[in-house]
N, C-alpha and C positions, 0 to 999 in steps of 0.2 A: 464528683467520684471519682475521678484519674489521681487526685490528690489522696485521698482514702485510702486507695489502693496501695500508693507509693508509701505511706505514712506506714500503712500495717505491714508490707514489706520490711522497709525498712528499721522498724523495729524488733520483728520476730527476726533478721538477719542478727541484728545489735549492731546495724548502721547508725543509728538515731537511740539517743539514750544512752551507749554503752553500755547495753544490756548484760549482765553477767551469764552465761553459759552454761546452764546445766551437764550435767556427763549421766547422770542416770535419767530417766523418762517419769515426770511426776505426775500426779491427777492434775496440777494447772494445763497442762501438756498436753496429755489425753483430752480434756473437756474442752478447753480453749485453745490454745494453738493448731493444733490437728484440726478441728473444724475449720478455726479461719485459714488456715493455709488448703486447705479443700475449696473451700466457698472462693476464696479469692481466685482461686487457681481457674478452678471453673466457670467460674461466672465472667470471668475476663476471656477465655476461651468462646464461651457461647457469647458473649459478644459481638468478636468478632466475625462468628458464624452469620449472625445478625444483620453484622454490616454485609459481608457477603453476600447473603440471601437476597436481602434488598434491591441487590443489582437486577435479579432475573427475574424478582416479583415486581420491580417496576417497570421492567422492560414487558412482561405480561399484562399488565393495568394499562399501556398505552398501548398495545395491540389491541386488549379487549376493547380498549375504547373505540378506536379505530375501527372493527371489524363491524361494534354496533351502531357506529353512524352509517356504514355502507350496509349496515343490514344482515349481514354475517352474522354466525355463533362459531359454538365450538370451544374457545378456549375461555370462555366466560361462562361455563355451564356452570351450575353449582358443584356438581360432581368435581368438576376439574377444580375448581376452587378449595374443594375440599378437602382434596387430594393437597394440594401445592402447600397449604395451611396445616397438615397433618405432618408432612412434610416436615418443614420448619419449625413444628413443637419437638419432633422426633429427633432434627439436626441439633438445636440446642439445648435439647436436655441431656444430649451424650456425654456432653462434657463432665456433667455432674457424677453420672455412672462411672466411666472410665476414671475419674480423678478418685470414686471412693477405691478400685477396685486398685490401683496406683499406691493407694497411702495403704490401705489394710492389707494386701498382698504382693503386688510387684514389687514392691521397693523389699521384701523379705524372698522372694524367691530365685534363691541362689541358683546358681549356673556353675558348675565345675566345666570347663572348659580343656582338652586334651590334645593341640595343635604339636602336630610332628613336623617339626623342622629341620629340612636337609641342606646340609653346608658343605661344602665340597671340600674346602678346607679343613676340618674336622680329623683329629686326629684319632685315632682308633682308641684311644686310652677314654675316649668321651663319648663312643657311641652307646649311644640310650641311657645317657643324660641327664637327668630329670631335674627342672628348674620351676617350682614354684614361685607366681609372683600374685602379690596384693597391690592394689592400690587405690588413692582416696578415699582415703577412712572415714575424714569429715566427724570429729568425735563432736557428738551434741545428744541433745535429748530424745531424736529420733532415730542415732545410731552411738546409743550409750556402752560404756566403757564393758560391763555385761556381755555384748551382744558382740564387741569386740574380741573380747576374752571368747567365745564360740567360734568364731573366725576363727581368727589363730590357733584353736584346739584343728577345726577342721585342716588345716593348712597342716598341722604337724601331721594329722593323721595320713594326709594323700602322701608321705614317706617319699618327697622329694629329696635329692641332692644338694640342693641349694636352695633359699628363699632370698626370694626381693622384694623390694616395697620400692613403690616411685612417686610418693611425693602425697601430698597434702593431708595432712596428718590433723591437722585442724583446718579452725575455717576462718573466724575473724577474733576468737577469744585467746589470748595467749597465756591467758591462765589456766586452760586444757591440755596443755601440752603436757604435764609432769602426770595425769589419769591416761591419756592414749600412749604415754611411753609404759607406763606399768601393763596395760592390757595388751601391749604386743611383745611386751618381755621375755613372754614362755615360749616364743617361736625356735624351734632348733631344727638344725640340719648339718648332715656330717658336715658339707663344705662352707657351710657357717650361713651367716643370715648377714645381708646390705643391702644399703637402700641410697635415694637421691631424696632431693627436696622440691615440694610445689610451688605455684605459684602463692597459694595461701598462707604457705608457711613461711613466706617472703613480706606478703601483707601482713602478717601478725607479728611480725619481728622476730620472728623464735628461732630463726636458721641455726645462730651459732648457739643456744641453750639447750637447743633440742637434738641437735648430732652430740651435744656433752651428753645429754641426760641417756639417749641412748647408747652411746659407747660404754658408758657406767651397767648398763645391762646386757652387753656383748653383742650389739649391732652396731653394724659400723656402716655410718654414713659418707659416701664418696661424695665429695665437691671438688672438682676438677682432678680426682684421682683416678686412680686405676692399681690393679690389687691383681696381682696370677693368682687364680686355681688349678693346682695341681693334681693330678692323677696318674698315677703310675710312670714318671719321669715325663707326662707331657704336661702344657699347659693353655687354660683358656684365659682370656685379657679383659678382664670386667673392668669395665668404666663407669664413673659415675657423675651426673651433673647438675647442679640447682639450673633452677627454669630459665630458660632462652629463650625470648621471640625479636625476631627483626621490627615488628610495629609493639609500639606501645598497648600493653594488657594491662586496662586498670590502673594501679599505682606501679606496675612494672616499667621501668625505662627499657625500651629498643635498644639491644644491640648490637654492632656496626656488623660484627661477623660471627655468626651461629657457628657456636661451637673451637674459635680460634682458641680458646685454654685448654681443649683435648688434643688440640693438633700433635702433640708432640707425644702425646699418650700411648697412640694408635701403635699393635706391632704390628708388625708387614709381615712376619712368620708364622702367624699361630691366630686362630679365633677370635675376633674383638666382638663382645659384648656390649652392647651401650644402654643404662638405665639414664632413660630424659624423661623427666614429665611429658614435657610438650611436646607432641607426635611430629610437628612441624619441621623439629630437627633432623626429620629423618633426609631429607633430603642431601642435606650436608652432610649427613654421617655416610652413608650412602658414595658419597665423592670422595673424603675419605679411608673407604676400604673397610667401613665396621660393618660387620657380616650381618647383626642382628640389634635391630634397636626396640627395646622393651618401654612403651611408654604408657600414659594415662590421660588423666588431664577433661577429656569428656563426657565422661559418665556414659558414654555408649548414645549420646543425646537424652537421656535421662529417659524423655517421653517422644521416641523416634517413631511411632505407630508404623511398625515396620510390616506389622500385619496388611496395612494399605499399600504400603509401597517401601521398600528400601530408602528411597533418598530423601523421605519428611523427618528431616533430624533436625533440630536445633542448631545443633553442634557443625553439620555442613556451612552456616553461617562463616563460622569461625575456622575450617580446617576440612579439607576433601579426609581426614583419616578419621572417620569417628569412631568405629571400632573392628578390631577381626586383624586380619593378616592381609599387608602388602608387599609389594615386592617391584624392585627397578635394580638398572642394573648398576652392583657394587655391591646393594644389601636386602637386608626384608625388616618389615616393620611389625608391630603385634601390640595393638592398641588395646590393652583391659578395661572394662568398662566401671571396675571400683565395684567399691561396695555402699559405699556412704553418698549423700545426696547434697545438692545444694538451692539454696530459693525457697525451693518447696518438698516437703518430705516425700514425691510422687516418682514412681518409675511406670511407666509406660513402655512397653518393648524393648525395655532394655534394661532385662534383671542383673541384680548386682552379680559379679564375675568373680572368680580364681581360676585363673590359667595354669596348667601344668605345663611346660611345654616338654616335648621329648627330643634331645639333638639326635641326628641319625648323618651316616657320609650320604654324599650322591649329591 
C-alpha cells in the first residue's frame, strides 16, 4: 500500500516518468488527478489517525478485560463501546471531508493581508509606501496560467507602489517557465516589479533562463543584487538573493555562510529590504542590519489546521517561520503563504495570500 501511495505521488508530481505538466486545467485533471490526490492525502491522514486511536482503544480493551476479571463494569458497557466506535469513525472520516474542502475551496480562497511595517530608519519620502508581494506560484494544472493572470490582475488593482515576487514560479517541469512568465508579464507598478528565485526554480534548472525571460517582460530578478528605489531624493535599498539554506534541502546544496554573497550590498545609511525565498535567512539578515525580509517557501504550512492550534503546521518541522510577521533585534520578517500548492492541491487553514505592506516610520 505504501508503495502504491509513493508511486501515485511520484507520477502526479512528475518525479516518476517525467510527466509533462499542463498549465491549463484539463478534464483528466478534474476527473482523475484531483480525486486521486484527494484520496491519497485523505486516506493517508485517516490511516495515521487509526494508528493513533488504536493506542487508547487498546488500553481501554485491556482495562475492560481486567475490570471484567474482577467483576467490575463501566468502561465495558455497550454504550461506552458504541461511543468509542462512533468517535473513531468520525475521526477517520474527518480527513476526507477536510480534504474535499481544501481541494474545492481552501486552495482558491484568496486572502489579501495588509500589514503595517514600522521602520525606524524610514525616510519621510517613503512614509506610506506600499509594496505588494506574490510568492510560490507553482504553475500547473491546479494553478493554471489563466488563474495566475487573475492573481496578477488583483495585484495590479491594489495600486501598490512596488510589486515583488519571491520565487517558486515552477515546480519540477522546466517547460512551464514560459507560461508562468507570460502570465505574470502584465504586472505593473510605479516603482517597478522585482523578484527573487526559489528552490523549485533551482531544482527545475531554470534559474538563468527564467531570469532572462522575466527581464524581457520588464521584471527584474535580483540574484545577489541590489537596486535603489528612489523617491523625492531618498532611497530604499532593495536586495534579492537565490534560495539559500545551511542544510541540504532536496537537491539544493547547503551554503557555508548564509547571505555571504550579499553582505557588501547592505547599505548602512538607509532602509534595506531583502527578497529571500527561504525565511530561514532571517536570522543572518537581521545581523547584517536588513530592516525587512520578505519570504515565502512554506505555503503557510498548506495544511496548518490553525482552527485547532496555530502550532499544527507541517512546515514547523522545517522552519519556525511558517507564516506572518516575525521580529528580532536588527530586523523584521514577513512570510507570505503564496498562491500555489505543492504535492497535493489542497489548502486547509492556510489560504492563498497576496500581501500589501505599508511602510511607516516609528
